[in-house]
N, CA, C and O atoms as a GROMACS GRO file, in nm:
protein
  256
    1MET      N    1  -6.588   0.438  -0.281
    1MET     CA    2  -6.582   0.420  -0.430
    1MET      C    3  -6.427   0.415  -0.504
    1MET      O    4  -6.324   0.468  -0.462
    2THR      N    5  -6.436   0.376  -0.564
    2THR     CA    6  -6.286   0.257  -0.617
    2THR      C    7  -6.155   0.394  -0.681
    2THR      O    8  -6.183   0.505  -0.724
    3SER      N    9  -6.030   0.338  -0.667
    3SER     CA   10  -5.974   0.508  -0.633
    3SER      C   11  -5.901   0.555  -0.830
    3SER      O   12  -5.841   0.656  -0.867
    4THR      N   13  -5.954   0.395  -0.933
    4THR     CA   14  -6.063   0.506  -1.089
    4THR      C   15  -6.097   0.510  -1.110
    4THR      O   16  -6.105   0.495  -1.232
    5ARG      N   17  -6.206   0.542  -1.023
    5ARG     CA   18  -6.310   0.614  -1.052
    5ARG      C   19  -6.302   0.742  -1.001
    5ARG      O   20  -6.326   0.845  -1.064
    6VAL      N   21  -6.258   0.729  -0.847
    6VAL     CA   22  -6.177   0.935  -0.799
    6VAL      C   23  -6.111   0.946  -0.885
    6VAL      O   24  -6.078   1.065  -0.880
    7SER      N   25  -6.030   0.869  -1.027
    7SER     CA   26  -5.925   0.913  -1.038
    7SER      C   27  -6.022   1.034  -1.184
    7SER      O   28  -5.999   1.140  -1.242
    8GLU      N   29  -6.107   0.951  -1.181
    8GLU     CA   30  -6.219   0.952  -1.336
    8GLU      C   31  -6.282   1.051  -1.358
    8GLU      O   32  -6.306   1.098  -1.469
    9GLN      N   33  -6.327   1.109  -1.214
    9GLN     CA   34  -6.438   1.206  -1.167
    9GLN      C   35  -6.302   1.329  -1.103
    9GLN      O   36  -6.352   1.430  -1.054
   10ILE      N   37  -6.164   1.326  -1.101
   10ILE     CA   38  -6.059   1.423  -1.092
   10ILE      C   39  -6.079   1.471  -1.216
   10ILE      O   40  -6.128   1.577  -1.254
   11TYR      N   41  -6.033   1.373  -1.280
   11TYR     CA   42  -5.994   1.390  -1.462
   11TYR      C   43  -6.135   1.494  -1.526
   11TYR      O   44  -6.127   1.562  -1.628
   12ARG      N   45  -6.225   1.487  -1.463
   12ARG     CA   46  -6.327   1.479  -1.555
   12ARG      C   47  -6.320   1.715  -1.524
   12ARG      O   48  -6.310   1.825  -1.579
   13ARG      N   49  -6.341   1.617  -1.359
   13ARG     CA   50  -6.361   1.761  -1.298
   13ARG      C   51  -6.274   1.893  -1.409
   13ARG      O   52  -6.329   1.985  -1.469
   14TRP      N   53  -6.101   1.854  -1.405
   14TRP     CA   54  -6.016   1.964  -1.388
   14TRP      C   55  -6.079   1.951  -1.515
   14TRP      O   56  -6.184   2.015  -1.509
   15SER      N   57  -6.063   1.886  -1.655
   15SER     CA   58  -6.036   1.874  -1.759
   15SER      C   59  -6.229   1.912  -1.904
   15SER      O   60  -6.262   1.878  -2.018
   16ASN      N   61  -6.285   1.994  -1.793
   16ASN     CA   62  -6.423   2.009  -1.828
   16ASN      C   63  -6.417   2.158  -1.913
   16ASN      O   64  -6.447   2.185  -2.030
   17PRO      N   65  -6.362   2.247  -1.792
   17PRO     CA   66  -6.310   2.411  -1.851
   17PRO      C   67  -6.212   2.420  -1.952
   17PRO      O   68  -6.173   2.526  -2.002
   18ILE      N   69  -6.168   2.296  -1.983
   18ILE     CA   70  -6.084   2.316  -2.073
   18ILE      C   71  -6.089   2.292  -2.156
   18ILE      O   72  -6.036   2.360  -2.244
   19LEU      N   73  -6.172   2.149  -2.186
   19LEU     CA   74  -6.280   2.143  -2.340
   19LEU      C   75  -6.394   2.258  -2.393
   19LEU      O   76  -6.440   2.296  -2.501
   20LEU      N   77  -6.408   2.284  -2.280
   20LEU     CA   78  -6.566   2.395  -2.331
   20LEU      C   79  -6.502   2.528  -2.402
   20LEU      O   80  -6.557   2.591  -2.492
   21GLU      N   81  -6.330   2.568  -2.325
   21GLU     CA   82  -6.247   2.677  -2.376
   21GLU      C   83  -6.205   2.641  -2.514
   21GLU      O   84  -6.199   2.733  -2.596
   22LEU      N   85  -6.174   2.515  -2.552
   22LEU     CA   86  -6.117   2.458  -2.659
   22LEU      C   87  -6.222   2.437  -2.765
   22LEU      O   88  -6.191   2.420  -2.883
   23LYS      N   89  -6.382   2.440  -2.710
   23LYS     CA   90  -6.510   2.412  -2.802
   23LYS      C   91  -6.491   2.587  -2.823
   23LYS      O   92  -6.497   2.615  -2.942
   24GLU      N   93  -6.470   2.717  -2.729
   24GLU     CA   94  -6.504   2.801  -2.785
   24GLU      C   95  -6.432   2.843  -2.907
   24GLU      O   96  -6.454   2.915  -3.004
   25ARG      N   97  -6.339   2.771  -2.863
   25ARG     CA   98  -6.222   2.853  -3.001
   25ARG      C   99  -6.224   2.689  -3.154
   25ARG      O  100  -6.141   2.630  -3.223
   26GLU      N  101  -6.379   2.685  -3.133
   26GLU     CA  102  -6.303   2.568  -3.233
   26GLU      C  103  -6.273   2.639  -3.331
   26GLU      O  104  -6.171   2.607  -3.392
   27HIS      N  105  -6.331   2.726  -3.366
   27HIS     CA  106  -6.351   2.810  -3.525
   27HIS      C  107  -6.148   2.866  -3.527
   27HIS      O  108  -6.118   2.944  -3.617
   28GLN      N  109  -6.113   2.852  -3.497
   28GLN     CA  110  -5.941   2.846  -3.476
   28GLN      C  111  -5.834   2.760  -3.497
   28GLN      O  112  -5.716   2.792  -3.503
   29LEU      N  113  -5.908   2.591  -3.514
   29LEU     CA  114  -5.797   2.479  -3.548
   29LEU      C  115  -5.844   2.514  -3.613
   29LEU      O  116  -5.919   2.602  -3.656
   30ASP      N  117  -5.768   2.388  -3.634
   30ASP     CA  118  -5.717   2.325  -3.794
   30ASP      C  119  -5.770   2.201  -3.823
   30ASP      O  120  -5.738   2.120  -3.736
   31PRO      N  121  -5.848   2.148  -3.926
   31PRO     CA  122  -5.924   2.026  -3.928
   31PRO      C  123  -5.868   1.921  -3.833
   31PRO      O  124  -5.940   1.900  -3.735
   32SER      N  125  -5.788   1.870  -3.838
   32SER     CA  126  -5.776   1.791  -3.749
   32SER      C  127  -5.760   1.769  -3.601
   32SER      O  128  -5.773   1.662  -3.541
   33ALA      N  129  -5.728   1.893  -3.549
   33ALA     CA  130  -5.713   1.923  -3.417
   33ALA      C  131  -5.904   1.955  -3.356
   33ALA      O  132  -5.937   1.957  -3.238
   34ARG      N  133  -6.020   1.980  -3.505
   34ARG     CA  134  -6.132   2.024  -3.478
   34ARG      C  135  -6.181   1.858  -3.533
   34ARG      O  136  -6.258   1.865  -3.629
   35GLN      N  137  -6.157   1.751  -3.501
   35GLN     CA  138  -6.214   1.646  -3.551
   35GLN      C  139  -6.133   1.610  -3.448
   35GLN      O  140  -6.219   1.643  -3.366
   36ALA      N  141  -6.060   1.579  -3.392
   36ALA     CA  142  -6.017   1.556  -3.243
   36ALA      C  143  -6.069   1.569  -3.103
   36ALA      O  144  -6.088   1.496  -3.005
   37LEU      N  145  -6.081   1.683  -3.134
   37LEU     CA  146  -6.183   1.814  -3.018
   37LEU      C  147  -6.322   1.686  -3.050
   37LEU      O  148  -6.336   1.596  -2.968
   38GLN      N  149  -6.398   1.692  -3.152
   38GLN     CA  150  -6.512   1.656  -3.143
   38GLN      C  151  -6.535   1.497  -3.095
   38GLN      O  152  -6.622   1.469  -3.012
   39ASN      N  153  -6.465   1.416  -3.144
   39ASN     CA  154  -6.420   1.312  -3.120
   39ASN      C  155  -6.367   1.304  -2.952
   39ASN      O  156  -6.434   1.209  -2.911
   40VAL      N  157  -6.290   1.349  -2.845
   40VAL     CA  158  -6.305   1.368  -2.698
   40VAL      C  159  -6.457   1.420  -2.661
   40VAL      O  160  -6.521   1.351  -2.582
   41LEU      N  161  -6.515   1.534  -2.712
   41LEU     CA  162  -6.620   1.578  -2.652
   41LEU      C  163  -6.782   1.461  -2.671
   41LEU      O  164  -6.887   1.477  -2.608
   42VAL      N  165  -6.749   1.338  -2.789
   42VAL     CA  166  -6.837   1.234  -2.786
   42VAL      C  167  -6.810   1.167  -2.690
   42VAL      O  168  -6.897   1.143  -2.606
   43GLU      N  169  -6.665   1.114  -2.678
   43GLU     CA  170  -6.598   1.028  -2.547
   43GLU      C  171  -6.683   1.076  -2.494
   43GLU      O  172  -6.799   1.037  -2.502
   44ARG      N  173  -6.630   1.211  -2.400
   44ARG     CA  174  -6.678   1.240  -2.285
   44ARG      C  175  -6.806   1.199  -2.276
   44ARG      O  176  -6.833   1.108  -2.198
   45ARG      N  177  -6.884   1.246  -2.336
   45ARG     CA  178  -7.048   1.250  -2.343
   45ARG      C  179  -7.115   1.117  -2.327
   45ARG      O  180  -7.232   1.106  -2.289
   46LEU      N  181  -7.014   0.986  -2.369
   46LEU     CA  182  -7.066   0.845  -2.314
   46LEU      C  183  -7.022   0.828  -2.177
   46LEU      O  184  -7.086   0.764  -2.094
   47VAL      N  185  -6.914   0.886  -2.153
   47VAL     CA  186  -6.837   0.838  -2.067
   47VAL      C  187  -6.928   0.866  -1.899
   47VAL      O  188  -6.925   0.792  -1.801
   48ASN      N  189  -7.011   1.013  -1.919
   48ASN     CA  190  -7.094   1.070  -1.843
   48ASN      C  191  -7.236   0.996  -1.834
   48ASN      O  192  -7.316   0.994  -1.741
   49ILE      N  193  -7.243   0.932  -1.967
   49ILE     CA  194  -7.418   0.892  -1.997
   49ILE      C  195  -7.345   0.730  -1.894
   49ILE      O  196  -7.396   0.695  -1.788
   50GLY      N  197  -7.300   0.703  -1.918
   50GLY     CA  198  -7.261   0.532  -1.842
   50GLY      C  199  -7.302   0.433  -1.910
   50GLY      O  200  -7.303   0.451  -2.031
   51ASN      N  201  -7.343   0.317  -1.867
   51ASN     CA  202  -7.385   0.187  -1.921
   51ASN      C  203  -7.529   0.228  -1.837
   51ASN      O  204  -7.508   0.308  -1.746
   52PRO      N  205  -7.611   0.204  -1.847
   52PRO     CA  206  -7.817   0.181  -1.852
   52PRO      C  207  -7.755   0.059  -1.727
   52PRO      O  208  -7.748   0.091  -1.608
   53SER      N  209  -7.721  -0.052  -1.767
   53SER     CA  210  -7.711  -0.132  -1.679
   53SER      C  211  -7.610  -0.192  -1.586
   53SER      O  212  -7.594  -0.314  -1.579
   54GLY      N  213  -7.554  -0.122  -1.526
   54GLY     CA  214  -7.382  -0.085  -1.495
   54GLY      C  215  -7.293   0.010  -1.440
   54GLY      O  216  -7.281   0.112  -1.509
   55ALA      N  217  -7.238   0.007  -1.350
   55ALA     CA  218  -7.173   0.168  -1.323
   55ALA      C  219  -7.065   0.200  -1.427
   55ALA      O  220  -7.031   0.318  -1.435
   56ASP      N  221  -7.014   0.122  -1.499
   56ASP     CA  222  -6.898   0.196  -1.616
   56ASP      C  223  -6.923   0.134  -1.728
   56ASP      O  224  -6.935   0.013  -1.747
   57ARG      N  225  -6.934   0.253  -1.828
   57ARG     CA  226  -6.989   0.228  -1.955
   57ARG      C  227  -6.869   0.096  -2.039
   57ARG      O  228  -6.903  -0.007  -2.098
   58ARG      N  229  -6.731   0.149  -2.016
   58ARG     CA  230  -6.622   0.090  -2.075
   58ARG      C  231  -6.548  -0.001  -2.007
   58ARG      O  232  -6.435  -0.045  -2.026
   59LYS      N  233  -6.662  -0.030  -1.895
   59LYS     CA  234  -6.588  -0.146  -1.780
   59LYS      C  235  -6.717  -0.194  -1.721
   59LYS      O  236  -6.750  -0.173  -1.604
   60PRO      N  237  -6.826  -0.297  -1.857
   60PRO     CA  238  -6.934  -0.380  -1.777
   60PRO      C  239  -6.880  -0.471  -1.726
   60PRO      O  240  -6.779  -0.536  -1.752
   61ASP      N  241  -7.036  -0.477  -1.564
   61ASP     CA  242  -6.970  -0.587  -1.524
   61ASP      C  243  -6.978  -0.776  -1.572
   61ASP      O  244  -7.075  -0.827  -1.628
   62PRO      N  245  -6.864  -0.841  -1.537
   62PRO     CA  246  -6.884  -0.953  -1.685
   62PRO      C  247  -7.021  -1.049  -1.628
   62PRO      O  248  -7.089  -1.126  -1.697
   63ALA      N  249  -7.044  -1.003  -1.409
   63ALA     CA  250  -7.089  -1.161  -1.352
   63ALA      C  251  -7.269  -1.086  -1.427
   63ALA      O  252  -7.344  -1.133  -1.341
   64GLN      N  253  -7.323  -1.042  -1.482
   64GLN     CA  254  -7.423  -1.027  -1.512
   64GLN      C  255  -7.432  -1.075  -1.673
   64GLN      O  256  -7.539  -1.068  -1.734
   0.00000   0.00000   0.00000
């Protein structure tokens, strides 16, 4: 596994509890912070789903 991939996995593991806590307190956030949180959550789902034809959605294999 590449060092970038390992770094991303570590980031996701450490940030998930933080994002879940923010989601629970979403009602306390101002509108711009709430939108930013939603954007991060949407991006996180895209990263976790991945590209159906490649290992990383953001960097598809140019050889294909």
